[in-house]
C-alpha positions as CSV (number, residue, x, y, z in Angstrom):
1,X,65.2,-21.7,-7.9
2,X,61.4,-21.1,-7.8
3,X,62.1,-17.5,-8.9
4,X,64.3,-18.8,-11.8
5,X,61.5,-21.2,-12.8
6,X,59.0,-18.4,-12.9
7,X,61.4,-16.3,-14.9
8,X,62.0,-19.2,-17.4
9,X,58.3,-19.2,-18.1
10,X,58.7,-15.7,-19.6
11,X,61.2,-16.8,-22.2
12,X,60.1,-15.6,-25.7
13,X,58.2,-18.1,-27.8
14,X,60.6,-20.4,-29.8
15,X,63.5,-20.1,-27.3
16,X,64.3,-22.9,-24.9
17,X,62.8,-21.9,-21.5
18,X,65.7,-21.2,-19.2
19,X,65.8,-18.6,-16.4
20,X,68.9,-17.3,-14.7
21,X,69.2,-14.9,-11.7
22,X,72.4,-13.4,-10.2
23,X,72.2,-12.7,-6.5
24,X,74.6,-10.3,-4.9
25,X,76.4,-11.3,-1.7
26,X,73.7,-9.5,0.3
27,X,71.0,-11.7,-1.4
28,X,69.6,-8.9,-3.6
29,X,68.8,-9.7,-7.2
30,X,71.3,-7.8,-9.5
31,X,70.7,-9.6,-12.8
32,X,68.1,-11.7,-14.6
33,X,68.0,-13.4,-17.9
34,X,66.1,-15.8,-20.1
35,X,67.2,-17.5,-23.3
36,X,66.8,-15.1,-26.3
37,X,68.9,-16.8,-29.0
38,X,65.9,-17.0,-31.4
39,X,64.3,-13.8,-30.4
40,X,67.5,-11.8,-30.8
41,X,69.2,-13.9,-33.5
42,X,72.2,-14.0,-31.1
43,X,74.0,-17.2,-30.4
44,X,75.4,-15.8,-27.2
45,X,72.0,-14.8,-25.8
46,X,71.7,-17.6,-23.2
47,X,69.9,-16.9,-20.0
48,X,73.2,-17.1,-17.9
49,X,75.0,-14.6,-20.2
50,X,72.0,-12.2,-20.2
51,X,71.9,-12.4,-16.3
52,X,75.6,-11.9,-16.0
53,X,75.6,-8.9,-18.3
54,X,72.7,-7.3,-16.3
55,X,74.5,-8.0,-13.0
56,X,77.7,-6.3,-14.3
57,X,75.7,-3.3,-15.4
58,X,73.9,-3.1,-12.1
59,X,77.0,-3.5,-10.0
60,X,79.1,-1.3,-12.3
61,X,81.9,-4.0,-12.6
62,X,82.5,-7.2,-14.5
63,X,83.8,-8.8,-11.3
64,X,80.9,-10.6,-9.7
65,X,82.9,-11.6,-6.7
66,X,80.7,-13.2,-4.0
67,X,77.7,-13.5,-6.4
68,X,75.6,-16.6,-6.9
69,X,74.0,-17.6,-10.2
70,X,70.8,-19.6,-10.0
71,X,69.7,-21.2,-13.3
72,X,67.1,-23.7,-14.3
73,X,69.4,-25.8,-16.6
74,X,73.0,-26.9,-16.3
75,X,75.1,-24.3,-18.1
76,X,76.9,-25.1,-21.4
77,X,80.6,-24.5,-22.2
78,X,80.1,-20.9,-23.3
79,X,78.1,-20.1,-20.2
80,X,80.7,-21.8,-18.0
81,X,83.3,-19.6,-19.5
82,X,81.2,-16.5,-18.8
83,X,80.8,-17.7,-15.2
84,X,84.6,-18.1,-14.8
85,X,85.3,-14.8,-16.5
86,X,82.9,-12.9,-14.3
87,X,84.3,-14.6,-11.2
88,X,80.9,-15.8,-10.0
89,X,81.4,-17.4,-6.6
90,X,78.8,-20.2,-6.9
91,X,76.3,-21.7,-9.3
92,X,73.1,-23.5,-8.4
93,X,71.3,-25.2,-11.3
94,X,68.1,-27.3,-11.7
95,X,68.0,-29.9,-14.5
96,X,71.1,-31.7,-15.7
97,X,71.9,-31.4,-19.4
98,X,73.6,-34.7,-20.5
99,X,74.2,-33.4,-24.1
100,X,75.8,-30.0,-23.4
101,X,76.2,-29.7,-19.6
102,X,79.6,-28.2,-18.7
103,X,79.3,-28.3,-14.9
104,X,79.5,-32.1,-14.5
105,X,77.3,-33.9,-17.0
106,X,79.3,-33.9,-20.2
107,X,82.4,-32.5,-18.5
108,X,83.3,-30.0,-15.7
109,X,84.6,-26.8,-17.1
110,X,84.5,-24.7,-13.9
111,X,86.1,-26.9,-11.2
112,X,89.4,-27.6,-12.9
113,X,92.1,-27.0,-10.3
114,X,94.2,-25.1,-12.9
115,X,91.7,-22.2,-13.0
116,X,92.7,-19.1,-11.2
117,X,89.1,-18.8,-9.9
118,X,87.2,-21.6,-8.3
119,X,83.4,-21.9,-8.5
120,X,81.2,-23.8,-6.1
121,X,78.5,-25.8,-7.9
122,X,75.3,-27.4,-6.7
123,X,73.1,-29.2,-9.3
124,X,69.8,-31.0,-9.3
125,X,67.9,-28.3,-7.2
126,X,64.2,-28.8,-7.9
127,X,65.3,-31.0,-10.7
128,X,61.9,-32.4,-11.5
129,X,60.3,-29.0,-11.8
130,X,63.1,-27.6,-14.0
131,X,63.2,-30.8,-16.2
132,X,59.5,-30.4,-16.7
133,X,60.0,-27.0,-18.3
134,X,62.3,-28.7,-20.9
135,X,59.9,-31.6,-21.4
136,X,56.9,-29.4,-22.1
137,X,58.9,-27.2,-24.5
138,X,60.3,-30.1,-26.5
139,X,56.9,-31.9,-26.5
140,X,55.4,-28.8,-28.1
141,X,58.2,-28.6,-30.6
142,X,57.8,-32.2,-31.6
143,X,54.0,-31.7,-32.0
144,X,54.4,-28.8,-34.5
145,X,54.1,-29.7,-38.2
146,X,57.3,-29.5,-40.1
147,X,57.6,-27.6,-43.3
């Protein structure tokens, strides 16, 4: 998680600082991503999606069987769908997201027993540190003058 926090700090200005890393079954890093929605004008450019895309390119397959995704913020519904679609084995996240979190906070999109693929989830890892990233970002946003 500390590596994901450091990665989140490299998020382009204006984007919510989220870092995501995909680890292969052997523990090697195969994908990294940060939020780039504002930077790329792309609503799908969430850190998790960026990391999953890079992992798929690195491994040469969309099937990320046995891989683990570590992300600083609880994934949203779109990212939960990407996690399921890529067949990620497990997700570890930092801060809970009560407004959009789809891995237990708002609802649980990945652990429905009807899914063909089951995902292990562990949340709240280094929660204080990951929540601090969000707090700092939104404090800065609120402090900026509005046009």
